[in-house]
C-alpha positions as CSV (number, residue, x, y, z in Angstrom):
1,M,-22.3,-82.0,-79.9
2,I,-22.1,-85.6,-78.8
3,V,-20.2,-87.5,-76.1
4,V,-18.4,-90.4,-77.7
5,D,-17.5,-93.5,-75.7
6,T,-14.0,-94.8,-76.5
7,N,-15.5,-97.8,-78.3
8,V,-16.7,-95.3,-80.9
9,L,-13.2,-94.0,-81.4
10,V,-11.9,-97.6,-81.6
11,H,-14.4,-98.5,-84.3
12,L,-13.6,-95.3,-86.3
13,H,-9.8,-95.8,-86.2
14,L,-9.2,-99.5,-85.7
15,S,-12.0,-101.2,-87.6
16,N,-11.2,-101.2,-91.3
17,E,-14.6,-102.6,-92.3
18,G,-18.0,-103.6,-91.0
19,R,-21.1,-101.9,-89.8
20,D,-19.6,-100.4,-86.7
21,A,-16.8,-98.6,-88.6
22,A,-19.3,-97.3,-91.1
23,S,-21.6,-96.2,-88.3
24,A,-18.8,-94.3,-86.6
25,E,-17.9,-92.6,-89.9
26,E,-21.6,-91.6,-90.4
27,L,-21.8,-90.2,-86.9
28,L,-18.7,-88.1,-87.4
29,A,-20.1,-86.8,-90.7
30,S,-23.4,-86.0,-89.2
31,D,-22.1,-84.5,-85.9
32,P,-18.3,-83.7,-86.0
33,D,-18.4,-82.0,-82.6
34,W,-17.2,-85.0,-80.5
35,V,-16.4,-84.6,-76.8
36,A,-15.2,-87.1,-74.1
37,P,-13.8,-87.2,-70.6
38,V,-10.0,-87.1,-70.5
39,L,-10.3,-90.8,-69.6
40,W,-10.7,-91.6,-73.3
41,R,-7.0,-91.3,-73.8
42,S,-6.1,-94.1,-71.4
43,E,-8.8,-96.4,-72.7
44,F,-7.8,-95.8,-76.3
45,R,-4.1,-96.4,-75.5
46,N,-5.2,-99.7,-73.9
47,A,-7.0,-100.6,-77.1
48,L,-3.9,-99.8,-79.1
49,A,-1.7,-101.8,-76.7
50,T,-4.0,-104.8,-77.1
51,Q,-3.6,-104.6,-80.9
52,L,0.2,-104.3,-80.4
53,R,0.2,-107.5,-78.2
54,W,-1.8,-109.4,-80.8
55,G,0.5,-108.3,-83.6
56,R,-2.2,-106.5,-85.4
57,L,-0.4,-103.1,-85.3
58,T,3.2,-102.0,-85.4
59,L,4.4,-99.5,-82.8
60,G,4.7,-96.9,-85.7
61,Q,1.0,-97.5,-86.7
62,A,-0.2,-97.3,-83.1
63,L,1.7,-94.0,-82.6
64,R,0.2,-92.6,-85.8
65,I,-3.3,-93.6,-84.9
66,Q,-3.0,-92.2,-81.4
67,G,-1.8,-88.9,-82.9
68,E,-4.8,-88.8,-85.3
69,V,-7.3,-89.4,-82.6
70,E,-5.6,-86.8,-80.3
71,D,-5.9,-84.3,-83.2
72,L,-9.6,-85.2,-83.6
73,M,-10.3,-84.8,-79.9
74,S,-8.1,-81.8,-79.3
75,G,-9.9,-79.1,-77.3
76,S,-12.9,-81.5,-76.7
77,E,-11.7,-83.2,-73.5
78,Y,-13.4,-82.6,-70.2
79,D,-12.6,-83.3,-66.6
80,V,-15.6,-84.8,-64.8
81,D,-16.7,-84.2,-61.2
82,S,-15.9,-87.1,-59.0
83,D,-18.9,-86.7,-56.8
84,T,-21.2,-86.9,-59.8
85,V,-19.5,-89.9,-61.2
86,L,-19.6,-91.8,-57.9
87,R,-23.3,-91.0,-57.4
88,I,-24.1,-92.2,-60.9
89,A,-22.0,-95.4,-60.3
90,E,-23.7,-96.1,-57.0
91,A,-27.2,-95.7,-58.5
92,S,-26.6,-97.7,-61.6
93,G,-24.1,-100.4,-60.7
94,C,-22.0,-99.4,-63.7
95,S,-18.2,-98.8,-63.6
96,A,-16.9,-95.4,-62.7
97,Y,-15.2,-95.4,-66.1
98,D,-18.5,-95.7,-67.9
99,C,-20.2,-93.2,-65.6
100,E,-17.6,-90.5,-66.5
101,Y,-19.1,-90.5,-70.0
102,V,-22.7,-90.5,-68.7
103,A,-21.9,-87.6,-66.3
104,L,-20.4,-85.6,-69.1
105,A,-23.3,-86.2,-71.4
106,R,-25.8,-85.2,-68.7
107,G,-23.7,-82.2,-67.7
108,L,-23.5,-80.9,-71.3
109,G,-27.1,-81.8,-72.1
110,C,-26.3,-84.0,-75.0
111,S,-26.3,-87.7,-76.1
112,L,-23.7,-90.3,-75.4
113,A,-22.9,-92.6,-78.4
114,T,-21.7,-96.0,-77.4
115,R,-21.7,-99.7,-78.3
116,D,-21.8,-100.7,-74.6
117,D,-25.0,-102.6,-73.8
118,Q,-24.8,-102.0,-70.1
119,I,-24.6,-98.2,-70.6
120,L,-27.4,-98.4,-73.2
121,H,-29.6,-100.3,-70.8
122,A,-28.8,-98.3,-67.6
123,F,-29.0,-94.8,-69.2
124,P,-31.6,-94.9,-72.0
125,E,-32.3,-91.2,-71.5
126,V,-28.8,-90.2,-72.6
127,A,-27.2,-93.2,-74.3
128,V,-27.7,-93.9,-78.0
129,R,-26.4,-97.0,-79.9
130,L,-23.6,-96.4,-82.4
């Protein structure tokens, strides 16, 4: 089991080429038990909305991709305790959004895969680079 930051999902589903897309595919092949806080949905929707605004996706494509990712993450979404998130945010200076992923990884006793340098720097005990 591994907690995946939304940026991993973005690289898997919105990057058609490059090292990050390949790394996300390799991670999924090596450990297909991906989990995330419920927050991933809003963050991923925002990434899709950005692609829509830039004209890189049609609405139909965005809806299809969202459905695919929801299928992948079905049953693997967790609510995260607010007290824990706020304590981690206070201690680290990271956003509460980022700290949701850290709190989940710590709570489940597993790693957090991310491309976020701030998370990687602040939480080397749990965060691993995609």
